C-alpha positions in Angstrom: -13.3 -12.7 -35.9 -12.8 -8.9 -35.4 -15.9 -8.8 -33.2 -14.5 -11.5 -31.0 -11.1 -9.8 -30.7 -12.9 -6.5 -29.9 -14.9 -8.3 -27.1 -11.8 -9.8 -25.7 -10.1 -6.4 -25.7 -13.0 -4.8 -23.9 -13.1 -7.6 -21.3 -9.4 -7.2 -20.6 -9.7 -3.5 -20.3 -12.5 -3.9 -17.8 -10.6 -6.4 -15.8 -7.5 -4.3 -15.8 -9.5 -1.3 -14.8 -11.1 -3.2 -11.9 -7.7 -4.4 -10.7 -6.4 -0.9 -10.8 -9.3 0.3 -8.7 -8.8 -2.5 -6.2 -5.1 -1.7 -6.0 -5.9 2.0 -5.4 -8.3 1.0 -2.6 -5.7 -1.3 -1.1 -3.1 1.4 -1.0 -5.5 4.0 0.4 -6.6 1.6 3.1 -2.9 0.7 4.0 -2.0 4.4 4.4 -5.1 5.2 6.4 -4.3 2.3 8.8 -0.7 3.5 9.0 -1.8 7.1 9.7 -4.1 5.8 12.4 -1.0 4.2 14.1 -2.2 0.7 13.6 0.8 -1.7 13.6 -1.5 -4.6 12.7 -1.8 -3.0 9.2 1.7 -4.2 8.5 0.7 -7.9 9.0 -2.5 -7.3 6.9 -0.9 -5.5 4.0 2.8 -6.4 3.8 4.1 -9.7 2.6 6.1 -11.9 5.1 8.9 -11.9 2.6 9.0 -8.1 2.3 12.4 -6.7 1.4 13.2 -3.0 2.0 15.6 -1.9 -0.7 16.0 1.6 0.9 15.8 1.1 4.7 15.2 4.3 6.7 16.7 2.6 9.7 19.6 0.5 8.4 20.5 -0.8 11.9 17.2 -2.7 12.1 16.7 -6.3 11.0 15.6 -6.9 7.4 12.2 -7.9 6.3 8.9 -7.4 8.0 10.4 -7.5 11.5 12.6 -4.5 10.7 9.5 -2.7 9.1 7.6 -3.3 12.4 10.4 -1.9 14.5 10.8 1.0 12.1 7.1 1.7 12.3 7.2 1.8 16.1 10.2 4.2 16.0 8.6 6.5 13.5 5.3 6.4 15.3 6.9 7.5 18.6 8.9 10.2 16.9 6.3 11.6 14.5 2.9 10.5 15.8 1.1 13.4 14.0 2.7 12.8 10.6 0.2 11.7 7.9 1.5 9.4 5.1 -1.8 9.1 3.2 -1.0 10.7 -0.2 -2.5 14.1 -0.6 -3.7 13.3 -4.1 -5.6 10.4 -2.8 -7.2 12.5 -0.1 -8.4 15.1 -2.6 -10.0 12.5 -4.8 -11.2 9.9 -2.3 -11.5 11.1 1.2 
């Protein structure tokens, strides 16, 4: 019985670890696409029912459409700004 529980624990730890690595890759790819100025990344990585609880541009529509418009505004204003987290760059560039 203890051996079975131990195997299940190891299996779960491996699955969680794999999901964590997949999530890290997902976030890195999202920020790389954003830093490249790719507005299609929003459709690829952001859910259609996205809710911005802290909008940077409160006058824009809510949801993904507001995010698209905000992205366009930010890209025009700060085209050289990089969002990709520095900690990720140092570990996984």
